[in-house]
Predicted model as a PDB file, atoms N, CA, C, CB and O in Angstrom, pLDDT in the B-factor column:
MODEL        1                                                                  
ATOM      1  N   MET A   1     -12.563  21.882 -16.614  1.00 81.00           N  
ATOM      2  CA  MET A   1     -11.511  21.083 -17.205  1.00 81.00           C  
ATOM      3  C   MET A   1     -10.786  20.343 -16.093  1.00 81.00           C  
ATOM      4  CB  MET A   1     -10.534  21.961 -18.026  1.00 81.00           C  
ATOM      5  O   MET A   1     -10.641  20.852 -14.982  1.00 81.00           O  
ATOM      6  N   ARG A   2     -10.340  19.154 -16.403  1.00 82.00           N  
ATOM      7  CA  ARG A   2      -9.624  18.339 -15.428  1.00 82.00           C  
ATOM      8  C   ARG A   2      -8.258  17.989 -16.002  1.00 82.00           C  
ATOM      9  CB  ARG A   2     -10.428  17.050 -15.067  1.00 82.00           C  
ATOM     10  O   ARG A   2      -8.141  17.557 -17.149  1.00 82.00           O  
ATOM     11  N   ILE A   3      -7.223  18.182 -15.180  1.00 83.00           N  
ATOM     12  CA  ILE A   3      -5.855  17.810 -15.533  1.00 83.00           C  
ATOM     13  C   ILE A   3      -5.341  16.883 -14.443  1.00 83.00           C  
ATOM     14  CB  ILE A   3      -4.929  19.075 -15.696  1.00 83.00           C  
ATOM     15  O   ILE A   3      -5.414  17.209 -13.258  1.00 83.00           O  
ATOM     16  N   ILE A   4      -4.829  15.744 -14.839  1.00 84.00           N  
ATOM     17  CA  ILE A   4      -4.287  14.783 -13.882  1.00 84.00           C  
ATOM     18  C   ILE A   4      -2.768  14.780 -14.026  1.00 84.00           C  
ATOM     19  CB  ILE A   4      -4.883  13.347 -14.109  1.00 84.00           C  
ATOM     20  O   ILE A   4      -2.234  14.591 -15.119  1.00 84.00           O  
ATOM     21  N   ILE A   5      -2.087  14.991 -12.909  1.00 84.00           N  
ATOM     22  CA  ILE A   5      -0.623  15.052 -12.905  1.00 84.00           C  
ATOM     23  C   ILE A   5      -0.098  14.044 -11.889  1.00 84.00           C  
ATOM     24  CB  ILE A   5      -0.114  16.497 -12.574  1.00 84.00           C  
ATOM     25  O   ILE A   5      -0.474  14.089 -10.717  1.00 84.00           O  
ATOM     26  N   ASP A   6       0.763  13.142 -12.327  1.00 85.00           N  
ATOM     27  CA  ASP A   6       1.428  12.207 -11.419  1.00 85.00           C  
ATOM     28  C   ASP A   6       2.734  12.849 -10.968  1.00 85.00           C  
ATOM     29  CB  ASP A   6       1.684  10.813 -12.107  1.00 85.00           C  
ATOM     30  O   ASP A   6       3.568  13.219 -11.794  1.00 85.00           O  
ATOM     31  N   VAL A   7       2.907  12.978  -9.665  1.00 85.00           N  
ATOM     32  CA  VAL A   7       4.128  13.590  -9.139  1.00 85.00           C  
ATOM     33  C   VAL A   7       4.758  12.690  -8.095  1.00 85.00           C  
ATOM     34  CB  VAL A   7       3.833  14.974  -8.540  1.00 85.00           C  
ATOM     35  O   VAL A   7       4.101  11.839  -7.494  1.00 85.00           O  
ATOM     36  N   LYS A   8       6.041  12.898  -7.896  1.00 84.00           N  
ATOM     37  CA  LYS A   8       6.743  12.193  -6.826  1.00 84.00           C  
ATOM     38  C   LYS A   8       6.299  12.781  -5.491  1.00 84.00           C  
ATOM     39  CB  LYS A   8       8.298  12.299  -6.998  1.00 84.00           C  
ATOM     40  O   LYS A   8       5.961  13.962  -5.412  1.00 84.00           O  
ATOM     41  N   PRO A   9       6.299  11.961  -4.444  1.00 81.00           N  
ATOM     42  CA  PRO A   9       5.851  12.457  -3.133  1.00 81.00           C  
ATOM     43  C   PRO A   9       6.569  13.718  -2.671  1.00 81.00           C  
ATOM     44  CB  PRO A   9       6.038  11.388  -2.100  1.00 81.00           C  
ATOM     45  O   PRO A   9       5.957  14.577  -2.036  1.00 81.00           O  
ATOM     46  N   GLN A  10       7.858  13.844  -2.981  1.00 87.00           N  
ATOM     47  CA  GLN A  10       8.599  15.004  -2.501  1.00 87.00           C  
ATOM     48  C   GLN A  10       8.183  16.296  -3.229  1.00 87.00           C  
ATOM     49  CB  GLN A  10      10.098  14.766  -2.674  1.00 87.00           C  
ATOM     50  O   GLN A  10       8.495  17.389  -2.756  1.00 87.00           O  
ATOM     51  N   HIS A  11       7.482  16.184  -4.373  1.00 88.00           N  
ATOM     52  CA  HIS A  11       7.034  17.364  -5.114  1.00 88.00           C  
ATOM     53  C   HIS A  11       5.560  17.669  -4.888  1.00 88.00           C  
ATOM     54  CB  HIS A  11       7.290  17.174  -6.590  1.00 88.00           C  
ATOM     55  O   HIS A  11       5.028  18.623  -5.455  1.00 88.00           O  
ATOM     56  N   ARG A  12       4.918  16.887  -4.090  1.00 87.00           N  
ATOM     57  CA  ARG A  12       3.488  17.021  -3.860  1.00 87.00           C  
ATOM     58  C   ARG A  12       3.105  18.428  -3.384  1.00 87.00           C  
ATOM     59  CB  ARG A  12       3.032  15.991  -2.845  1.00 87.00           C  
ATOM     60  O   ARG A  12       2.202  19.042  -3.952  1.00 87.00           O  
ATOM     61  N   ASN A  13       3.770  18.936  -2.366  1.00 89.00           N  
ATOM     62  CA  ASN A  13       3.422  20.248  -1.808  1.00 89.00           C  
ATOM     63  C   ASN A  13       3.619  21.370  -2.814  1.00 89.00           C  
ATOM     64  CB  ASN A  13       4.251  20.526  -0.569  1.00 89.00           C  
ATOM     65  O   ASN A  13       2.838  22.322  -2.831  1.00 89.00           O  
ATOM     66  N   LEU A  14       4.635  21.280  -3.644  1.00 91.00           N  
ATOM     67  CA  LEU A  14       4.880  22.293  -4.662  1.00 91.00           C  
ATOM     68  C   LEU A  14       3.685  22.401  -5.611  1.00 91.00           C  
ATOM     69  CB  LEU A  14       6.161  21.966  -5.447  1.00 91.00           C  
ATOM     70  O   LEU A  14       3.224  23.503  -5.911  1.00 91.00           O  
ATOM     71  N   PHE A  15       3.186  21.259  -6.082  1.00 88.00           N  
ATOM     72  CA  PHE A  15       2.051  21.272  -6.999  1.00 88.00           C  
ATOM     73  C   PHE A  15       0.772  21.734  -6.314  1.00 88.00           C  
ATOM     74  CB  PHE A  15       1.846  19.894  -7.595  1.00 88.00           C  
ATOM     75  O   PHE A  15      -0.059  22.396  -6.936  1.00 88.00           O  
ATOM     76  N   ILE A  16       0.610  21.398  -5.065  1.00 88.00           N  
ATOM     77  CA  ILE A  16      -0.571  21.856  -4.325  1.00 88.00           C  
ATOM     78  C   ILE A  16      -0.540  23.374  -4.199  1.00 88.00           C  
ATOM     79  CB  ILE A  16      -0.638  21.195  -2.920  1.00 88.00           C  
ATOM     80  O   ILE A  16      -1.557  24.037  -4.402  1.00 88.00           O  
ATOM     81  N   GLU A  17       0.611  23.919  -3.870  1.00 90.00           N  
ATOM     82  CA  GLU A  17       0.731  25.374  -3.742  1.00 90.00           C  
ATOM     83  C   GLU A  17       0.498  26.075  -5.077  1.00 90.00           C  
ATOM     84  CB  GLU A  17       2.110  25.745  -3.194  1.00 90.00           C  
ATOM     85  O   GLU A  17      -0.144  27.125  -5.117  1.00 90.00           O  
ATOM     86  N   MET A  18       1.007  25.515  -6.159  1.00 90.00           N  
ATOM     87  CA  MET A  18       0.780  26.117  -7.475  1.00 90.00           C  
ATOM     88  C   MET A  18      -0.701  26.100  -7.825  1.00 90.00           C  
ATOM     89  CB  MET A  18       1.590  25.378  -8.557  1.00 90.00           C  
ATOM     90  O   MET A  18      -1.227  27.078  -8.357  1.00 90.00           O  
ATOM     91  N   ALA A  19      -1.375  24.996  -7.531  1.00 88.00           N  
ATOM     92  CA  ALA A  19      -2.808  24.907  -7.813  1.00 88.00           C  
ATOM     93  C   ALA A  19      -3.585  25.916  -6.983  1.00 88.00           C  
ATOM     94  CB  ALA A  19      -3.325  23.491  -7.538  1.00 88.00           C  
ATOM     95  O   ALA A  19      -4.513  26.546  -7.491  1.00 88.00           O  
ATOM     96  N   LYS A  20      -3.225  26.080  -5.726  1.00 88.00           N  
ATOM     97  CA  LYS A  20      -3.892  27.063  -4.867  1.00 88.00           C  
ATOM     98  C   LYS A  20      -3.661  28.481  -5.378  1.00 88.00           C  
ATOM     99  CB  LYS A  20      -3.395  26.939  -3.418  1.00 88.00           C  
ATOM    100  O   LYS A  20      -4.546  29.331  -5.279  1.00 88.00           O  
ATOM    101  N   ALA A  21      -2.471  28.737  -5.925  1.00 92.00           N  
ATOM    102  CA  ALA A  21      -2.142  30.075  -6.422  1.00 92.00           C  
ATOM    103  C   ALA A  21      -3.072  30.496  -7.558  1.00 92.00           C  
ATOM    104  CB  ALA A  21      -0.689  30.120  -6.896  1.00 92.00           C  
ATOM    105  O   ALA A  21      -3.359  31.682  -7.716  1.00 92.00           O  
ATOM    106  N   VAL A  22      -3.538  29.542  -8.340  1.00 92.00           N  
ATOM    107  CA  VAL A  22      -4.455  29.859  -9.448  1.00 92.00           C  
ATOM    108  C   VAL A  22      -5.892  29.494  -9.096  1.00 92.00           C  
ATOM    109  CB  VAL A  22      -4.028  29.121 -10.729  1.00 92.00           C  
ATOM    110  O   VAL A  22      -6.758  29.396  -9.966  1.00 92.00           O  
ATOM    111  N   LYS A  23      -6.126  29.293  -7.797  1.00 90.00           N  
ATOM    112  CA  LYS A  23      -7.456  28.986  -7.262  1.00 90.00           C  
ATOM    113  C   LYS A  23      -8.093  27.755  -7.921  1.00 90.00           C  
ATOM    114  CB  LYS A  23      -8.369  30.186  -7.442  1.00 90.00           C  
ATOM    115  O   LYS A  23      -9.286  27.739  -8.222  1.00 90.00           O  
ATOM    116  N   ALA A  24      -7.273  26.737  -8.134  1.00 89.00           N  
ATOM    117  CA  ALA A  24      -7.756  25.481  -8.702  1.00 89.00           C  
ATOM    118  C   ALA A  24      -8.148  24.529  -7.581  1.00 89.00           C  
ATOM    119  CB  ALA A  24      -6.682  24.837  -9.612  1.00 89.00           C  
ATOM    120  O   ALA A  24      -7.576  24.564  -6.492  1.00 89.00           O  
ATOM    121  N   LYS A  25      -9.119  23.689  -7.860  1.00 88.00           N  
ATOM    122  CA  LYS A  25      -9.523  22.669  -6.901  1.00 88.00           C  
ATOM    123  C   LYS A  25      -8.490  21.543  -6.954  1.00 88.00           C  
ATOM    124  CB  LYS A  25     -10.972  22.134  -7.207  1.00 88.00           C  
ATOM    125  O   LYS A  25      -8.088  21.114  -8.035  1.00 88.00           O  
ATOM    126  N   VAL A  26      -8.064  21.068  -5.784  1.00 86.00           N  
ATOM    127  CA  VAL A  26      -7.052  20.017  -5.708  1.00 86.00           C  
ATOM    128  C   VAL A  26      -7.680  18.770  -5.093  1.00 86.00           C  
ATOM    129  CB  VAL A  26      -5.816  20.486  -4.877  1.00 86.00           C  
ATOM    130  O   VAL A  26      -8.291  18.829  -4.026  1.00 86.00           O  
ATOM    131  N   GLN A  27      -7.523  17.655  -5.773  1.00 86.00           N  
ATOM    132  CA  GLN A  27      -7.973  16.368  -5.247  1.00 86.00           C  
ATOM    133  C   GLN A  27      -6.780  15.423  -5.305  1.00 86.00           C  
ATOM    134  CB  GLN A  27      -9.208  15.797  -6.058  1.00 86.00           C  
ATOM    135  O   GLN A  27      -6.224  15.174  -6.375  1.00 86.00           O  
ATOM    136  N   ILE A  28      -6.395  14.901  -4.149  1.00 82.00           N  
ATOM    137  CA  ILE A  28      -5.211  14.050  -4.073  1.00 82.00           C  
ATOM    138  C   ILE A  28      -5.638  12.597  -3.984  1.00 82.00           C  
ATOM    139  CB  ILE A  28      -4.327  14.433  -2.862  1.00 82.00           C  
ATOM    140  O   ILE A  28      -6.435  12.219  -3.126  1.00 82.00           O  
ATOM    141  N   GLU A  29      -5.099  11.791  -4.882  1.00 80.00           N  
ATOM    142  CA  GLU A  29      -5.336  10.345  -4.871  1.00 80.00           C  
ATOM    143  C   GLU A  29      -3.983   9.662  -4.841  1.00 80.00           C  
ATOM    144  CB  GLU A  29      -6.182   9.879  -6.115  1.00 80.00           C  
ATOM    145  O   GLU A  29      -3.188   9.786  -5.772  1.00 80.00           O  
ATOM    146  N   GLU A  30      -3.737   8.952  -3.776  1.00 73.00           N  
ATOM    147  CA  GLU A  30      -2.468   8.246  -3.682  1.00 73.00           C  
ATOM    148  C   GLU A  30      -2.577   6.902  -4.375  1.00 73.00           C  
ATOM    149  CB  GLU A  30      -2.047   8.065  -2.215  1.00 73.00           C  
ATOM    150  O   GLU A  30      -3.620   6.250  -4.349  1.00 73.00           O  
ATOM    151  N   GLU A  31      -1.483   6.505  -4.993  1.00 71.00           N  
ATOM    152  CA  GLU A  31      -1.458   5.199  -5.637  1.00 71.00           C  
ATOM    153  C   GLU A  31      -1.469   4.116  -4.573  1.00 71.00           C  
ATOM    154  CB  GLU A  31      -0.221   5.055  -6.553  1.00 71.00           C  
ATOM    155  O   GLU A  31      -0.983   4.309  -3.459  1.00 71.00           O  
ATOM    156  N   GLU A  32      -2.019   3.003  -4.927  1.00 65.00           N  
ATOM    157  CA  GLU A  32      -2.161   1.879  -4.002  1.00 65.00           C  
ATOM    158  C   GLU A  32      -0.826   1.484  -3.375  1.00 65.00           C  
ATOM    159  CB  GLU A  32      -2.765   0.683  -4.722  1.00 65.00           C  
ATOM    160  O   GLU A  32      -0.763   1.227  -2.173  1.00 65.00           O  
ATOM    161  N   LYS A  33       0.230   1.433  -4.164  1.00 67.00           N  
ATOM    162  CA  LYS A  33       1.525   0.992  -3.643  1.00 67.00           C  
ATOM    163  C   LYS A  33       2.176   2.030  -2.733  1.00 67.00           C  
ATOM    164  CB  LYS A  33       2.458   0.668  -4.789  1.00 67.00           C  
ATOM    165  O   LYS A  33       3.018   1.687  -1.903  1.00 67.00           O  
ATOM    166  N   ASP A  34       1.790   3.307  -2.887  1.00 65.00           N  
ATOM    167  CA  ASP A  34       2.407   4.362  -2.103  1.00 65.00           C  
ATOM    168  C   ASP A  34       1.761   4.563  -0.739  1.00 65.00           C  
ATOM    169  CB  ASP A  34       2.359   5.638  -2.866  1.00 65.00           C  
ATOM    170  O   ASP A  34       2.359   5.159   0.156  1.00 65.00           O  
ATOM    171  N   ARG A  35       0.564   4.074  -0.586  1.00 73.00           N  
ATOM    172  CA  ARG A  35      -0.142   4.343   0.657  1.00 73.00           C  
ATOM    173  C   ARG A  35       0.095   3.208   1.652  1.00 73.00           C  
ATOM    174  CB  ARG A  35      -1.649   4.530   0.395  1.00 73.00           C  
ATOM    175  O   ARG A  35       0.093   2.035   1.278  1.00 73.00           O  
ATOM    176  N   PRO A  36       0.294   3.558   2.896  1.00 82.00           N  
ATOM    177  CA  PRO A  36       0.455   2.507   3.914  1.00 82.00           C  
ATOM    178  C   PRO A  36      -0.882   1.802   4.133  1.00 82.00           C  
ATOM    179  CB  PRO A  36       0.986   3.105   5.259  1.00 82.00           C  
ATOM    180  O   PRO A  36      -1.938   2.375   3.867  1.00 82.00           O  
ATOM    181  N   PRO A  37      -0.839   0.565   4.617  1.00 83.00           N  
ATOM    182  CA  PRO A  37      -2.103  -0.142   4.845  1.00 83.00           C  
ATOM    183  C   PRO A  37      -2.923   0.541   5.934  1.00 83.00           C  
ATOM    184  CB  PRO A  37      -1.839  -1.606   5.226  1.00 83.00           C  
ATOM    185  O   PRO A  37      -2.380   1.138   6.864  1.00 83.00           O  
ATOM    186  N   THR A  38      -4.233   0.440   5.798  1.00 87.00           N  
ATOM    187  CA  THR A  38      -5.105   0.976   6.837  1.00 87.00           C  
ATOM    188  C   THR A  38      -5.010   0.077   8.060  1.00 87.00           C  
ATOM    189  CB  THR A  38      -6.579   1.088   6.338  1.00 87.00           C  
ATOM    190  O   THR A  38      -4.467  -1.026   7.991  1.00 87.00           O  
ATOM    191  N   LYS A  39      -5.535   0.549   9.164  1.00 93.00           N  
ATOM    192  CA  LYS A  39      -5.510  -0.240  10.395  1.00 93.00           C  
ATOM    193  C   LYS A  39      -6.236  -1.567  10.185  1.00 93.00           C  
ATOM    194  CB  LYS A  39      -6.152   0.547  11.561  1.00 93.00           C  
ATOM    195  O   LYS A  39      -5.776  -2.613  10.644  1.00 93.00           O  
ATOM    196  N   GLU A  40      -7.376  -1.519   9.487  1.00 92.00           N  
ATOM    197  CA  GLU A  40      -8.152  -2.736   9.235  1.00 92.00           C  
ATOM    198  C   GLU A  40      -7.382  -3.716   8.355  1.00 92.00           C  
ATOM    199  CB  GLU A  40      -9.490  -2.387   8.580  1.00 92.00           C  
ATOM    200  O   GLU A  40      -7.381  -4.918   8.619  1.00 92.00           O  
ATOM    201  N   GLU A  41      -6.717  -3.202   7.294  1.00 89.00           N  
ATOM    202  CA  GLU A  41      -5.927  -4.067   6.421  1.00 89.00           C  
ATOM    203  C   GLU A  41      -4.777  -4.694   7.185  1.00 89.00           C  
ATOM    204  CB  GLU A  41      -5.395  -3.281   5.221  1.00 89.00           C  
ATOM    205  O   GLU A  41      -4.499  -5.883   7.030  1.00 89.00           O  
ATOM    206  N   PHE A  42      -4.108  -3.902   8.011  1.00 93.00           N  
ATOM    207  CA  PHE A  42      -2.996  -4.417   8.803  1.00 93.00           C  
ATOM    208  C   PHE A  42      -3.462  -5.529   9.736  1.00 93.00           C  
ATOM    209  CB  PHE A  42      -2.346  -3.289   9.608  1.00 93.00           C  
ATOM    210  O   PHE A  42      -2.826  -6.580   9.820  1.00 93.00           O  
ATOM    211  N   LEU A  43      -4.583  -5.298  10.445  1.00 94.00           N  
ATOM    212  CA  LEU A  43      -5.090  -6.303  11.382  1.00 94.00           C  
ATOM    213  C   LEU A  43      -5.567  -7.555  10.650  1.00 94.00           C  
ATOM    214  CB  LEU A  43      -6.232  -5.720  12.220  1.00 94.00           C  
ATOM    215  O   LEU A  43      -5.386  -8.664  11.151  1.00 94.00           O  
ATOM    216  N   ASP A  44      -6.175  -7.394   9.468  1.00 93.00           N  
ATOM    217  CA  ASP A  44      -6.592  -8.553   8.673  1.00 93.00           C  
ATOM    218  C   ASP A  44      -5.383  -9.385   8.257  1.00 93.00           C  
ATOM    219  CB  ASP A  44      -7.379  -8.100   7.427  1.00 93.00           C  
ATOM    220  O   ASP A  44      -5.403 -10.612   8.354  1.00 93.00           O  
ATOM    221  N   ASN A  45      -4.331  -8.713   7.794  1.00 93.00           N  
ATOM    222  CA  ASN A  45      -3.113  -9.424   7.389  1.00 93.00           C  
ATOM    223  C   ASN A  45      -2.464 -10.131   8.573  1.00 93.00           C  
ATOM    224  CB  ASN A  45      -2.114  -8.452   6.752  1.00 93.00           C  
ATOM    225  O   ASN A  45      -1.982 -11.256   8.445  1.00 93.00           O  
ATOM    226  N   LEU A  46      -2.453  -9.469   9.719  1.00 95.00           N  
ATOM    227  CA  LEU A  46      -1.874 -10.065  10.921  1.00 95.00           C  
ATOM    228  C   LEU A  46      -2.671 -11.293  11.347  1.00 95.00           C  
ATOM    229  CB  LEU A  46      -1.826  -9.038  12.064  1.00 95.00           C  
ATOM    230  O   LEU A  46      -2.092 -12.321  11.698  1.00 95.00           O  
ATOM    231  N   GLU A  47      -3.992 -11.186  11.318  1.00 95.00           N  
ATOM    232  CA  GLU A  47      -4.847 -12.316  11.690  1.00 95.00           C  
ATOM    233  C   GLU A  47      -4.650 -13.488  10.728  1.00 95.00           C  
ATOM    234  CB  GLU A  47      -6.327 -11.887  11.707  1.00 95.00           C  
ATOM    235  O   GLU A  47      -4.591 -14.639  11.160  1.00 95.00           O  
ATOM    236  N   ARG A  48      -4.549 -13.205   9.434  1.00 93.00           N  
ATOM    237  CA  ARG A  48      -4.332 -14.253   8.435  1.00 93.00           C  
ATOM    238  C   ARG A  48      -2.997 -14.947   8.686  1.00 93.00           C  
ATOM    239  CB  ARG A  48      -4.373 -13.665   7.003  1.00 93.00           C  
ATOM    240  O   ARG A  48      -2.893 -16.167   8.558  1.00 93.00           O  
ATOM    241  N   SER A  49      -1.983 -14.173   9.041  1.00 93.00           N  
ATOM    242  CA  SER A  49      -0.660 -14.754   9.318  1.00 93.00           C  
ATOM    243  C   SER A  49      -0.693 -15.666  10.531  1.00 93.00           C  
ATOM    244  CB  SER A  49       0.372 -13.650   9.534  1.00 93.00           C  
ATOM    245  O   SER A  49      -0.095 -16.742  10.519  1.00 93.00           O  
ATOM    246  N   PHE A  50      -1.394 -15.239  11.588  1.00 94.00           N  
ATOM    247  CA  PHE A  50      -1.509 -16.084  12.773  1.00 94.00           C  
ATOM    248  C   PHE A  50      -2.260 -17.377  12.460  1.00 94.00           C  
ATOM    249  CB  PHE A  50      -2.215 -15.325  13.899  1.00 94.00           C  
ATOM    250  O   PHE A  50      -1.899 -18.449  12.945  1.00 94.00           O  
ATOM    251  N   ARG A  51      -3.318 -17.262  11.638  1.00 93.00           N  
ATOM    252  CA  ARG A  51      -4.074 -18.458  11.246  1.00 93.00           C  
ATOM    253  C   ARG A  51      -3.194 -19.433  10.469  1.00 93.00           C  
ATOM    254  CB  ARG A  51      -5.297 -18.067  10.400  1.00 93.00           C  
ATOM    255  O   ARG A  51      -3.245 -20.641  10.700  1.00 93.00           O  
ATOM    256  N   GLN A  52      -2.385 -18.904   9.546  1.00 93.00           N  
ATOM    257  CA  GLN A  52      -1.491 -19.761   8.772  1.00 93.00           C  
ATOM    258  C   GLN A  52      -0.452 -20.425   9.676  1.00 93.00           C  
ATOM    259  CB  GLN A  52      -0.794 -18.949   7.670  1.00 93.00           C  
ATOM    260  O   GLN A  52      -0.150 -21.606   9.505  1.00 93.00           O  
ATOM    261  N   ALA A  53       0.092 -19.685  10.625  1.00 93.00           N  
ATOM    262  CA  ALA A  53       1.075 -20.258  11.552  1.00 93.00           C  
ATOM    263  C   ALA A  53       0.440 -21.369  12.388  1.00 93.00           C  
ATOM    264  CB  ALA A  53       1.657 -19.160  12.475  1.00 93.00           C  
ATOM    265  O   ALA A  53       1.065 -22.401  12.628  1.00 93.00           O  
ATOM    266  N   GLU A  54      -0.791 -21.160  12.828  1.00 94.00           N  
ATOM    267  CA  GLU A  54      -1.495 -22.174  13.614  1.00 94.00           C  
ATOM    268  C   GLU A  54      -1.749 -23.427  12.782  1.00 94.00           C  
ATOM    269  CB  GLU A  54      -2.824 -21.613  14.146  1.00 94.00           C  
ATOM    270  O   GLU A  54      -1.515 -24.541  13.251  1.00 94.00           O  
ATOM    271  N   LEU A  55      -2.233 -23.251  11.535  1.00 94.00           N  
ATOM    272  CA  LEU A  55      -2.483 -24.402  10.658  1.00 94.00           C  
ATOM    273  C   LEU A  55      -1.189 -25.142  10.340  1.00 94.00           C  
ATOM    274  CB  LEU A  55      -3.162 -23.949   9.357  1.00 94.00           C  
ATOM    275  O   LEU A  55      -1.179 -26.369  10.246  1.00 94.00           O  
ATOM    276  N   HIS A  56      -0.106 -24.403  10.174  1.00 93.00           N  
ATOM    277  CA  HIS A  56       1.190 -25.031   9.911  1.00 93.00           C  
ATOM    278  C   HIS A  56       1.648 -25.852  11.118  1.00 93.00           C  
ATOM    279  CB  HIS A  56       2.246 -23.962   9.560  1.00 93.00           C  
ATOM    280  O   HIS A  56       2.149 -26.966  10.966  1.00 93.00           O  
ATOM    281  N   SER A  57       1.472 -25.293  12.314  1.00 94.00           N  
ATOM    282  CA  SER A  57       1.895 -26.029  13.512  1.00 94.00           C  
ATOM    283  C   SER A  57       1.054 -27.286  13.728  1.00 94.00           C  
ATOM    284  CB  SER A  57       1.807 -25.127  14.746  1.00 94.00           C  
ATOM    285  O   SER A  57       1.517 -28.241  14.352  1.00 94.00           O  
ATOM    286  N   GLN A  58      -0.174 -27.290  13.219  1.00 95.00           N  
ATOM    287  CA  GLN A  58      -1.036 -28.476  13.314  1.00 95.00           C  
ATOM    288  C   GLN A  58      -0.772 -29.453  12.173  1.00 95.00           C  
ATOM    289  CB  GLN A  58      -2.512 -28.063  13.311  1.00 95.00           C  
ATOM    290  O   GLN A  58      -1.348 -30.540  12.142  1.00 95.00           O  
ATOM    291  N   GLY A  59       0.094 -29.074  11.239  1.00 93.00           N  
ATOM    292  CA  GLY A  59       0.427 -29.946  10.118  1.00 93.00           C  
ATOM    293  C   GLY A  59      -0.623 -29.935   9.022  1.00 93.00           C  
ATOM    294  O   GLY A  59      -0.604 -30.809   8.156  1.00 93.00           O  
ATOM    295  N   LYS A  60      -1.529 -28.986   9.030  1.00 93.00           N  
ATOM    296  CA  LYS A  60      -2.608 -28.946   8.043  1.00 93.00           C  
ATOM    297  C   LYS A  60      -2.196 -28.245   6.748  1.00 93.00           C  
ATOM    298  CB  LYS A  60      -3.816 -28.252   8.632  1.00 93.00           C  
ATOM    299  O   LYS A  60      -2.785 -28.504   5.699  1.00 93.00           O  
ATOM    300  N   ILE A  61      -1.200 -27.365   6.803  1.00 91.00           N  
ATOM    301  CA  ILE A  61      -0.707 -26.714   5.594  1.00 91.00           C  
ATOM    302  C   ILE A  61       0.810 -26.701   5.624  1.00 91.00           C  
ATOM    303  CB  ILE A  61      -1.267 -25.273   5.463  1.00 91.00           C  
ATOM    304  O   ILE A  61       1.428 -26.793   6.685  1.00 91.00           O  
ATOM    305  N   GLN A  62       1.400 -26.586   4.442  1.00 91.00           N  
ATOM    306  CA  GLN A  62       2.852 -26.484   4.314  1.00 91.00           C  
ATOM    307  C   GLN A  62       3.181 -25.071   3.870  1.00 91.00           C  
ATOM    308  CB  GLN A  62       3.418 -27.541   3.305  1.00 91.00           C  
ATOM    309  O   GLN A  62       2.697 -24.628   2.829  1.00 91.00           O  
ATOM    310  N   LEU A  63       3.983 -24.362   4.623  1.00 88.00           N  
ATOM    311  CA  LEU A  63       4.374 -23.007   4.263  1.00 88.00           C  
ATOM    312  C   LEU A  63       5.598 -23.048   3.360  1.00 88.00           C  
ATOM    313  CB  LEU A  63       4.657 -22.165   5.522  1.00 88.00           C  
ATOM    314  O   LEU A  63       6.404 -23.975   3.437  1.00 88.00           O  
ATOM    315  N   SER A  64       5.733 -22.042   2.504  1.00 88.00           N  
ATOM    316  CA  SER A  64       6.890 -21.996   1.613  1.00 88.00           C  
ATOM    317  C   SER A  64       8.137 -21.587   2.400  1.00 88.00           C  
ATOM    318  CB  SER A  64       6.639 -21.013   0.439  1.00 88.00           C  
ATOM    319  O   SER A  64       8.059 -20.908   3.424  1.00 88.00           O  
ATOM    320  N   THR A  65       9.269 -22.018   1.895  1.00 88.00           N  
ATOM    321  CA  THR A  65      10.534 -21.662   2.526  1.00 88.00           C  
ATOM    322  C   THR A  65      10.942 -20.261   2.081  1.00 88.00           C  
ATOM    323  CB  THR A  65      11.639 -22.696   2.176  1.00 88.00           C  
ATOM    324  O   THR A  65      10.364 -19.708   1.145  1.00 88.00           O  
ATOM    325  N   LEU A  66      11.927 -19.699   2.745  1.00 89.00           N  
ATOM    326  CA  LEU A  66      12.422 -18.382   2.371  1.00 89.00           C  
ATOM    327  C   LEU A  66      12.962 -18.411   0.944  1.00 89.00           C  
ATOM    328  CB  LEU A  66      13.512 -17.911   3.353  1.00 89.00           C  
ATOM    329  O   LEU A  66      12.751 -17.465   0.185  1.00 89.00           O  
ATOM    330  N   LYS A  67      13.645 -19.469   0.578  1.00 89.00           N  
ATOM    331  CA  LYS A  67      14.198 -19.592  -0.788  1.00 89.00           C  
ATOM    332  C   LYS A  67      13.073 -19.588  -1.809  1.00 89.00           C  
ATOM    333  CB  LYS A  67      15.044 -20.889  -0.932  1.00 89.00           C  
ATOM    334  O   LYS A  67      13.167 -18.903  -2.828  1.00 89.00           O  
ATOM    335  N   GLU A  68      12.008 -20.342  -1.552  1.00 88.00           N  
ATOM    336  CA  GLU A  68      10.861 -20.370  -2.473  1.00 88.00           C  
ATOM    337  C   GLU A  68      10.226 -18.978  -2.585  1.00 88.00           C  
ATOM    338  CB  GLU A  68       9.803 -21.404  -1.996  1.00 88.00           C  
ATOM    339  O   GLU A  68       9.860 -18.542  -3.677  1.00 88.00           O  
ATOM    340  N   PHE A  69      10.104 -18.304  -1.477  1.00 84.00           N  
ATOM    341  CA  PHE A  69       9.535 -16.967  -1.476  1.00 84.00           C  
ATOM    342  C   PHE A  69      10.382 -16.006  -2.310  1.00 84.00           C  
ATOM    343  CB  PHE A  69       9.405 -16.451  -0.045  1.00 84.00           C  
ATOM    344  O   PHE A  69       9.855 -15.250  -3.126  1.00 84.00           O  
ATOM    345  N   LEU A  70      11.697 -16.045  -2.097  1.00 87.00           N  
ATOM    346  CA  LEU A  70      12.594 -15.143  -2.821  1.00 87.00           C  
ATOM    347  C   LEU A  70      12.631 -15.476  -4.307  1.00 87.00           C  
ATOM    348  CB  LEU A  70      14.005 -15.210  -2.236  1.00 87.00           C  
ATOM    349  O   LEU A  70      12.779 -14.578  -5.136  1.00 87.00           O  
ATOM    350  N   ASP A  71      12.498 -16.747  -4.654  1.00 87.00           N  
ATOM    351  CA  ASP A  71      12.484 -17.147  -6.055  1.00 87.00           C  
ATOM    352  C   ASP A  71      11.262 -16.579  -6.777  1.00 87.00           C  
ATOM    353  CB  ASP A  71      12.506 -18.673  -6.173  1.00 87.00           C  
ATOM    354  O   ASP A  71      11.323 -16.311  -7.976  1.00 87.00           O  
ATOM    355  N   GLU A  72      10.153 -16.394  -6.057  1.00 83.00           N  
ATOM    356  CA  GLU A  72       8.952 -15.835  -6.667  1.00 83.00           C  
ATOM    357  C   GLU A  72       9.133 -14.362  -6.992  1.00 83.00           C  
ATOM    358  CB  GLU A  72       7.756 -16.022  -5.747  1.00 83.00           C  
ATOM    359  O   GLU A  72       8.506 -13.842  -7.916  1.00 83.00           O  
ATOM    360  N   LEU A  73       9.991 -13.688  -6.232  1.00 79.00           N  
ATOM    361  CA  LEU A  73      10.203 -12.256  -6.489  1.00 79.00           C  
ATOM    362  C   LEU A  73      11.022 -12.099  -7.729  1.00 79.00           C  
ATOM    363  CB  LEU A  73      10.892 -11.558  -5.300  1.00 79.00           C  
ATOM    364  O   LEU A  73      11.321 -10.975  -8.133  1.00 79.00           O  
TER     365      LEU A  73                                                      
ENDMDL                                                                          
END                                                                             
């Protein structure tokens, strides 16, 4: 039988200990938004940002302003 429980990060260890107490198998899957980017994702994002800054300085693209960015949120 499989039971899936979504818990807050601060309660994670409590649920792991309870599962171990009843000798249950524990598999942890973090949600996409909760996990920090991997090294590869971070470097890809950094490289993309540098490319955009270079294209902007060459006048090839127009970057959005801070106001435009905040309006999208």
